[in-house]
C-alpha positions as CSV (number, residue, x, y, z in Angstrom):
1,M,-3.5,-35.3,18.3
2,M,-5.3,-33.8,15.2
3,V,-3.8,-30.6,13.7
4,G,-6.0,-28.1,11.7
5,L,-5.2,-27.0,8.2
6,T,-3.0,-23.9,7.8
7,E,-5.3,-21.2,6.3
8,T,-3.8,-18.6,3.9
9,S,-5.8,-15.5,2.9
10,V,-5.6,-16.1,-0.9
11,W,-8.2,-16.5,-3.6
12,E,-7.8,-20.0,-5.1
13,D,-8.7,-19.9,-8.7
14,E,-10.1,-23.5,-8.6
15,I,-10.7,-26.4,-6.3
16,Y,-8.8,-29.5,-7.0
17,Q,-10.8,-32.6,-7.8
18,I,-9.4,-35.9,-6.4
19,E,-8.8,-38.3,-9.2
20,Q,-9.2,-42.1,-9.0
21,T,-5.5,-42.6,-9.5
22,D,-4.6,-40.3,-6.6
23,A,-3.0,-42.0,-3.6
24,V,-5.2,-41.6,-0.5
25,V,-2.5,-40.5,1.8
26,A,-3.2,-38.2,4.8
27,G,-1.0,-35.4,6.0
28,E,-0.1,-31.9,5.1
29,P,-1.6,-31.1,1.7
30,N,1.0,-30.6,-1.1
31,L,-0.4,-31.1,-4.5
32,G,3.0,-30.6,-6.2
33,A,4.6,-33.3,-4.1
34,G,1.7,-35.6,-4.3
35,Q,1.2,-35.5,-0.5
36,G,-2.0,-35.2,1.5
37,I,-4.1,-35.2,-1.6
38,P,-7.4,-35.6,0.2
39,N,-6.7,-32.4,2.1
40,V,-5.8,-30.3,-1.0
41,P,-9.5,-29.3,-1.8
42,N,-10.1,-28.6,1.9
43,Q,-7.0,-26.4,2.0
44,Q,-8.1,-24.5,-1.1
45,L,-11.6,-23.9,0.3
46,A,-10.1,-22.8,3.6
47,N,-7.9,-20.3,1.8
48,R,-10.9,-18.9,-0.1
49,T,-12.9,-18.6,3.1
50,Q,-10.0,-16.7,4.8
51,W,-9.7,-14.4,1.8
52,L,-13.5,-13.7,1.8
53,K,-13.4,-13.1,5.6
54,G,-10.7,-10.4,5.1
55,Q,-12.6,-8.8,2.3
56,L,-15.8,-8.6,4.4
57,A,-13.9,-7.1,7.3
58,A,-12.3,-4.5,5.1
59,T,-15.7,-3.6,3.6
60,A,-17.3,-3.4,7.0
61,A,-14.5,-1.0,8.2
62,L,-15.2,1.3,5.2
63,L,-19.0,1.2,5.7
64,S,-18.7,1.9,9.4
65,G,-17.3,5.4,8.6
66,Y,-20.3,6.3,6.5
67,V,-23.4,4.7,7.9
68,P,-22.9,3.7,11.5
69,T,-26.0,2.2,13.2
70,A,-26.3,5.3,15.4
71,R,-26.6,7.7,12.4
72,M,-29.8,9.9,12.4
73,I,-31.7,11.8,9.8
74,S,-32.7,15.2,11.2
75,T,-35.6,17.0,9.5
76,G,-35.6,20.8,9.3
77,A,-38.4,23.2,9.0
78,G,-41.2,21.9,6.9
79,L,-40.1,18.3,6.9
80,T,-41.3,15.3,9.0
81,G,-40.2,11.6,9.3
82,G,-36.7,11.9,10.6
83,G,-35.0,9.4,13.0
84,A,-32.4,6.6,13.2
85,L,-31.3,4.8,10.1
86,S,-31.9,1.5,11.9
87,A,-35.5,1.7,10.6
88,N,-37.2,2.7,7.4
89,R,-37.8,6.4,7.1
90,T,-40.3,8.4,4.9
91,L,-39.6,12.1,4.7
92,A,-42.6,14.3,4.1
93,V,-42.9,18.0,3.3
94,S,-45.6,20.2,4.9
95,F,-47.2,22.5,2.4
96,A,-49.0,25.8,3.2
97,N,-52.6,26.2,2.1
98,L,-53.9,29.4,0.4
99,A,-55.0,31.0,3.7
100,E,-51.6,30.4,5.3
101,A,-49.8,31.7,2.2
102,K,-51.9,34.9,2.2
103,A,-51.3,35.4,5.9
104,G,-47.6,35.0,5.4
105,N,-46.9,34.1,9.1
106,V,-45.9,30.4,8.8
107,A,-42.2,29.8,8.5
108,T,-42.2,26.0,8.7
109,K,-44.2,25.2,5.5
110,A,-43.3,25.1,1.8
111,M,-45.5,26.3,-1.1
112,N,-46.4,24.2,-4.1
113,P,-46.9,25.7,-7.6
114,L,-50.7,25.5,-7.3
115,V,-50.8,27.6,-4.1
116,V,-48.3,30.1,-5.7
117,K,-50.7,30.5,-8.6
118,Q,-53.7,30.9,-6.4
119,L,-51.8,33.5,-4.2
120,L,-50.8,35.6,-7.2
121,Q,-54.3,35.5,-8.5
122,A,-55.7,36.5,-5.1
123,M,-53.2,39.4,-4.9
124,F,-54.6,40.8,-8.2
125,E,-58.3,40.1,-7.5
126,E,-58.9,40.5,-3.8
127,Q,-59.0,43.8,-2.1
128,G,-57.9,43.2,1.5
129,A,-56.7,45.5,4.2
130,S,-53.7,46.6,2.2
131,G,-55.4,46.6,-1.2
132,A,-54.9,44.4,-4.2
133,L,-52.1,44.8,-6.7
134,L,-54.8,46.2,-9.1
135,P,-57.6,47.5,-6.8
136,I,-61.3,47.7,-7.9
137,G,-61.8,50.9,-9.9
138,T,-58.3,51.0,-11.4
139,P,-58.4,52.3,-15.0
140,I,-55.8,50.9,-17.5
141,F,-55.2,51.2,-21.2
142,W,-56.1,48.1,-23.2
143,T,-54.8,47.1,-26.6
144,S,-57.8,45.1,-27.9
145,T,-61.5,45.5,-28.6
146,T,-62.1,42.4,-26.5
147,I,-62.4,43.3,-22.8
148,P,-60.8,40.8,-20.5
149,A,-62.6,39.2,-17.6
150,G,-62.8,41.3,-14.5
151,F,-63.0,44.6,-16.4
152,L,-65.6,46.9,-18.0
153,E,-65.2,49.6,-20.6
154,Q,-65.2,53.2,-19.4
155,G,-68.6,54.9,-19.9
156,S,-70.5,51.6,-19.3
157,V,-73.8,51.5,-17.4
158,C,-73.6,48.7,-14.8
159,N,-76.0,47.0,-12.4
160,R,-75.3,47.8,-8.8
161,A,-76.1,44.2,-7.7
162,D,-73.7,42.7,-10.3
163,Y,-70.7,44.9,-9.3
164,P,-71.2,45.7,-5.6
165,E,-67.5,46.3,-4.9
166,L,-67.2,48.7,-7.9
167,W,-70.4,50.5,-6.8
168,A,-69.1,50.9,-3.3
169,H,-65.8,52.3,-4.7
170,A,-67.7,54.7,-7.0
171,Q,-69.6,56.2,-4.0
172,S,-66.5,56.6,-1.9
173,S,-64.1,57.6,-4.7
174,G,-64.4,61.3,-4.4
175,M,-65.5,61.5,-8.1
176,Y,-69.1,60.5,-7.8
177,D,-71.6,63.0,-9.3
178,E,-75.0,62.1,-7.9
179,T,-76.6,64.5,-10.4
180,G,-75.2,62.5,-13.4
181,V,-74.2,65.8,-15.2
182,E,-70.5,65.3,-15.0
183,K,-70.0,62.4,-17.4
184,T,-66.3,62.0,-16.6
185,M,-67.2,61.0,-13.1
186,F,-69.1,58.0,-11.7
187,G,-72.9,58.6,-12.2
188,P,-76.1,57.4,-10.5
189,G,-77.5,55.6,-13.5
190,D,-81.2,55.2,-13.1
191,G,-80.9,56.2,-9.5
192,A,-82.0,52.8,-8.2
193,T,-80.5,49.7,-9.8
194,T,-77.7,51.0,-12.1
195,F,-74.7,53.3,-12.0
196,E,-72.4,54.8,-14.7
197,L,-68.7,54.5,-15.2
198,P,-66.7,57.6,-16.1
199,D,-66.7,58.4,-19.8
200,W,-63.4,59.7,-21.0
201,S,-64.0,59.1,-24.7
202,D,-61.7,61.1,-26.9
203,D,-60.3,63.0,-23.9
204,V,-56.7,63.3,-22.7
205,I,-56.1,62.4,-19.1
206,R,-54.7,65.2,-16.9
207,V,-53.2,64.3,-13.5
208,W,-55.2,66.0,-10.8
209,G,-53.2,68.6,-9.0
210,N,-54.8,68.0,-5.6
211,G,-54.0,71.5,-4.3
212,S,-50.9,72.2,-6.4
213,G,-52.1,75.7,-7.1
214,I,-52.1,75.3,-10.9
215,E,-55.9,74.9,-11.0
216,P,-57.3,76.0,-7.7
217,G,-60.6,74.3,-6.8
218,R,-60.4,71.7,-9.6
219,A,-62.4,68.6,-8.6
220,L,-61.2,65.1,-9.1
221,G,-62.7,63.7,-12.3
222,S,-64.0,67.0,-13.5
223,W,-64.1,67.6,-17.2
224,Q,-62.5,70.6,-18.9
225,D,-63.1,72.0,-22.4
226,G,-60.2,72.7,-24.8
227,Q,-58.6,76.1,-24.6
228,V,-56.0,78.2,-26.4
229,G,-53.8,80.1,-23.9
230,P,-52.9,83.8,-24.3
231,H,-50.6,84.5,-27.1
232,A,-49.8,87.1,-29.8
233,H,-49.0,87.2,-33.5
234,D,-46.9,90.1,-34.7
235,L,-47.8,90.8,-38.4
236,A,-46.5,93.6,-40.5
237,V,-48.9,94.2,-43.5
238,R,-48.0,96.8,-46.0
239,Y,-48.7,97.2,-49.7
240,W,-48.1,99.5,-52.7
241,E,-50.7,102.1,-53.6
242,R,-50.6,105.0,-56.1
243,N,-50.0,108.3,-54.4
244,N,-52.6,110.9,-54.1
245,D,-50.5,114.0,-54.4
246,G,-50.6,114.4,-58.2
247,G,-47.5,112.4,-59.0
248,S,-47.3,109.9,-61.7
249,T,-45.3,107.2,-59.9
250,S,-46.4,104.7,-57.2
251,R,-44.8,104.9,-53.9
252,W,-45.0,103.2,-50.5
253,D,-47.6,104.9,-48.4
254,P,-47.6,103.5,-44.8
255,N,-50.8,105.5,-44.0
256,S,-52.9,104.2,-46.9
257,G,-54.7,100.9,-47.5
258,G,-57.3,99.0,-45.6
259,T,-57.6,96.0,-43.4
260,E,-55.8,92.8,-44.4
261,F,-56.7,89.3,-43.1
262,V,-53.9,86.8,-42.7
263,S,-54.6,83.1,-42.2
264,T,-52.4,80.0,-41.6
265,E,-53.3,76.9,-43.4
266,Q,-50.5,74.4,-42.8
267,N,-51.3,71.6,-40.3
268,T,-54.7,73.0,-39.5
269,G,-57.9,71.2,-38.7
270,V,-61.1,71.3,-36.7
271,E,-59.3,71.1,-33.3
272,N,-56.2,71.8,-31.4
273,R,-54.5,68.5,-30.5
274,M,-51.2,66.8,-29.8
275,R,-49.9,63.8,-31.6
276,N,-51.8,60.8,-30.2
277,T,-52.6,57.1,-30.3
278,A,-56.1,55.7,-29.7
279,L,-56.3,53.0,-27.0
280,M,-59.3,51.6,-25.1
281,M,-59.6,52.5,-21.4
282,I,-61.0,49.8,-19.2
283,I,-61.8,49.7,-15.4
284,R,-61.2,46.9,-13.0
285,A,-64.7,45.8,-12.0
286,Y,-64.3,42.6,-9.9
């Protein structure tokens, strides 16, 4: 009856090579005792095999806790391509287009940088139901003599066909003067193809009271000339004059003398004005 080799789970550093001088004697392999020499290499290979088998079993036990064959990839909102790990999987992201981003009613799509840029630009430029961030007709101060795209300088004469949204705003703004007399309002231009933007050159903007009672009846966009409010200057003007009663000394005579004119010269000029800085005013046109 044949008996199999006894396998030990150990890594053999080398496999014995049978030499020509070795006695070919069968039996239990024992290299030290010189017995069963033909079976020594087989024993060593069997030991290695047993050791590798144990290592593989241990590795499989570890991996089974991390990636079992039944493990799934679940995709959340905006992702597709999930499923079992037993097959190759490609995950994909669903991106919103500009129309969906503007509507703001899709919760299962992401936004890429291009759509974010387009959305912000649209929010500044388009005048939807809720109005743009900077609606057509908005005036702003500008710190350059070069006017940026989308704007016109105040006081400009414009073609109605070139700026239809601005022309529509001018007519519905509440500060359109169809006579063209009030230059601080939108004007009719030539009455057919052009219109005028308000001209606020060298003026200070005053916030419209809209019924506050400070200036009853004041119209939006109306111009107002400069004015000095009621005030008084208390001046006491007296001077010495020789008496008229025959005396030889001068005395103070509060009843004598004529009219004296007193003027102030410090910090005076051709107008009344506050400290100021000159900036360009531009109006959102498109």
